[in-house]
C-alpha positions in Angstrom: 15.3 8.9 11.8 13.0 10.6 9.3 11.4 8.2 6.7 9.8 9.2 3.4 7.0 6.9 2.4 5.4 6.8 -1.0 2.3 5.0 -2.3 0.9 5.3 -5.9 -0.7 1.8 -6.1 -4.1 3.2 -6.9 -5.8 6.3 -8.4 -4.0 8.5 -5.9 -0.5 9.7 -5.0 0.5 9.8 -1.4 3.7 11.1 0.2 4.4 11.1 3.9 7.3 12.1 6.2 7.3 10.0 9.4 9.4 10.9 12.5 11.3 8.9 15.1 8.2 8.4 17.2 6.1 7.2 14.3 4.4 10.6 14.1 3.4 12.2 10.7 5.7 15.1 10.2 4.1 16.2 6.9 2.0 14.5 4.3 0.4 15.2 0.9 -2.3 13.0 -0.6 -4.0 13.5 -3.9 -7.0 11.4 -5.0 -7.3 12.0 -8.8 -10.9 11.1 -9.2 -11.9 13.6 -6.5 -9.4 16.3 -7.2 -11.0 19.5 -8.6 -8.2 19.6 -11.3 -8.9 16.0 -12.4 -10.0 16.9 -15.9 -7.0 19.2 -16.3 -4.7 16.4 -15.1 -6.2 13.9 -17.4 -5.9 16.3 -20.4 -2.1 16.3 -19.7 -2.2 12.5 -19.5 -0.7 12.6 -16.0 -0.6 9.6 -13.7 -0.3 9.8 -9.8 3.4 9.0 -9.9 4.1 12.1 -11.9 3.0 14.2 -9.0 5.5 12.8 -6.5 8.3 15.4 -7.0 5.8 18.3 -6.5 4.4 16.6 -3.4 7.8 15.8 -2.0 8.9 19.4 -2.4 5.7 20.5 -0.7 6.0 18.3 2.4 9.7 19.1 2.8 8.8 22.8 2.6 6.0 22.4 5.1 8.3 20.7 7.6 11.2 23.1 7.0 13.4 20.2 5.9 15.7 19.2 3.0 16.2 16.0 1.1 19.4 15.4 3.1 17.3 15.2 6.3 15.6 12.0 5.1 17.2 8.8 6.5 15.2 6.2 4.7 12.5 5.5 2.2 9.5 3.2 2.2 7.7 2.3 -1.0 4.5 0.3 -1.6 5.1 -2.4 -4.2 1.5 -3.2 -5.1 -0.5 -4.9 -6.4 -2.2 -2.1 -8.1 -1.6 0.5 -10.7 1.0 -1.0 -13.1 2.4 2.4 -14.3 2.0 4.2 -11.0 4.0 1.6 -9.0 6.8 1.3 -11.6 7.4 5.0 -11.8 7.2 5.7 -8.0 9.5 2.7 -7.4 12.0 4.1 -9.9 11.9 7.5 -8.1 12.4 5.8 -4.7 15.3 3.8 -6.0 17.0 6.8 -7.5 16.6 8.8 -4.3 17.9 5.9 -2.2 20.9 5.4 -4.5 21.8 9.1 -4.9 21.4 10.0 -1.2 22.7 6.7 0.1 19.4 6.0 2.0 17.9 2.9 3.5 15.0 1.6 1.5 12.2 -0.9 2.1 9.5 -2.2 -0.2 6.1 -3.1 1.4 3.3 -5.0 -0.3 0.0 -3.0 -0.2 -2.1 -5.8 1.2 0.4 -6.6 3.9 0.5 -2.9 4.9 -3.3 -3.0 5.3 -3.2 -6.2 7.4 -0.5 -4.8 9.5 -2.9 -2.2 10.9 -4.8 -5.0 12.7 -2.0 -6.7 14.6 -2.7 -4.9 17.8 -6.1 -6.6 18.2 -6.1 -8.8 21.3 -7.8 -11.8 19.7 -6.3 -14.2 17.1 -8.0 -14.4 13.8 -7.7 -14.7 10.0 -8.0 -11.6 7.8 -8.7 -11.6 4.1 -7.5 -8.4 2.5 -9.2 -7.6 -0.8 -8.3 -4.9 -3.4 -9.8 -3.8 -6.7 -8.3 -5.4 -9.7 -10.4 -5.2 -12.9 -14.2 -5.1 -13.3 -15.8 -7.5 -10.9 -12.4 -9.1 -10.1 -10.2 -8.5 -7.1 -6.8 -9.2 -5.6 -7.0 -11.1 -2.3 -4.6 -12.4 0.2 -5.2 -14.2 3.5 -3.3 -13.5 6.7 -3.2 -15.0 10.1 -2.9 -12.6 13.1 -1.8 -14.3 16.3 -0.4 -12.9 19.5 0.5 -9.6 17.8 2.3 -11.2 14.8 1.2 -11.2 11.2 1.8 -14.1 8.9 0.8 -14.7 5.3 -1.6 -17.7 5.3 -2.5 -17.8 1.6 -0.6 -15.9 -1.1 -1.9 -13.4 -3.5 -4.6 -14.5 -6.0 -7.3 -12.9 -8.1 -10.9 -13.8 -8.3 -14.5 -12.5 -8.2 -16.5 -12.3 -5.0 -17.9 -15.8 -5.3 -14.4 -17.3 -5.9 -13.1 -15.5 -2.9 -15.9 -16.9 -0.8 -15.3 -20.4 -2.2 -11.6 -20.1 -1.4 -12.3 -19.4 2.2 -14.8 -22.3 2.4 -12.2 -24.7 1.0 -9.7 -23.7 3.6 -12.3 -24.3 6.3 -11.5 -21.2 8.2 -13.5 -18.2 9.5 -12.1 -14.9 8.3 -12.7 -11.2 8.7 -12.7 -9.2 5.5 -11.3 -5.8 4.7 -11.6 -4.1 1.3 -9.4 -1.5 -0.3 -12.0 0.0 -2.5 -12.5 2.9 -5.0 -13.0 6.5 -4.0 -15.8 6.6 -6.5 -18.7 6.1 -4.1 -21.0 4.5 -6.8 -18.3 2.0 -7.7 -17.5 1.3 -4.1 -21.1 0.6 -3.2 -21.5 -1.7 -6.2 -18.5 -3.8 -5.1 -19.6 -3.9 -1.5 -23.0 -5.2 -2.8 -21.2 -7.9 -4.8 -19.5 -9.1 -1.6 -22.8 -9.0 0.3 -24.4 -11.1 -2.4 -21.6 -13.7 -2.0 -22.0 -13.8 1.8 -19.0 -11.7 2.5 -19.2 -8.7 4.9 -16.4 -6.4 4.2 -15.0 -3.4 6.2 -13.9 -0.6 3.9 -10.3 0.5 4.4 -8.9 3.9 3.5 -6.2 3.5 0.9 -4.6 6.7 1.9 -3.4 5.1 5.1 -1.1 2.7 3.2 1.7 5.2 2.8 1.9 5.8 6.5 1.6 2.1 7.4 4.3 1.2 4.9 6.6 3.8 6.6 5.8 2.4 10.1 6.6 -1.2 8.9 9.9 0.1 7.4 10.8 2.0 10.6 10.1 -1.0 12.9 12.0 -3.3 10.6 15.0 -1.2 10.8 14.8 -0.7 14.5 14.3 -4.4 15.2 17.2 -5.5 13.1 19.5 -2.5 13.4 20.7 -3.3 9.9 23.1 -1.2 7.9 22.2 0.3 4.5 23.8 -2.6 2.6 21.8 -5.1 4.6 18.4 -3.3 4.9 17.2 -4.0 1.4 19.0 -4.4 -1.9 17.8 -1.6 -4.3 18.2 -3.9 -7.3 16.1 -6.6 -5.7 13.0 -4.4 -5.2 10.4 -5.0 -7.9 6.6 -4.4 -8.2 4.1 -7.1 -7.3 2.5 -8.1 -10.6 -0.4 -10.4 -11.4 -0.7 -12.4 -14.6 -3.0 -15.2 -15.7 -1.2 -17.9 -13.8 -0.9 -16.0 -10.5 1.2 -13.4 -8.8 4.9 -12.8 -8.9 
């Protein structure tokens, strides 16, 4: 089954076609702050999600396929770009409804953590993603015997608050950071973590679309669910953060 996976949870727009053997059939990734047409795009007030249809047309053309060849859709739900996620989710829902496709929503931080489940050892993993200046989303996972479980739900905080949260839980955690493609900003944030005693591994955001697709494919294969049971289109919503926490 061919899955289309979409991620616009950051300053980028990623579309990916994934085949039965979890191979990438075609993909198109645009990072706006590195794209040579960035100024032109900004002048038209475009956001990453507005590029999806052009990207989708491109990857289908590259693979010699049509929309009707797609069997399912995976969409990242955030946290991240408020507008980007809402628009891409609307597009994914529309495609799923009109083409009668299976659809699965995947949280961005979960998709990142999922890439570590094949490690042989058991450990805690704190996934961190940029939020606003000097503040970050973070979520803690426990990886044990090839399984991934959420240990502490999504919160926001600065580098010191993240370090304190780990100390209070009395656990030892590895850290992975979904950072900016602006190298100066990325280095500044990494330094903030270093100053707080946190050593982060920088993770490539552009892998999230592929990982979300793999999660969706495995979920469908494991459960062998029909369209109506796979995920309710109306029940899919972005992961938002407000002053009191996440919802």
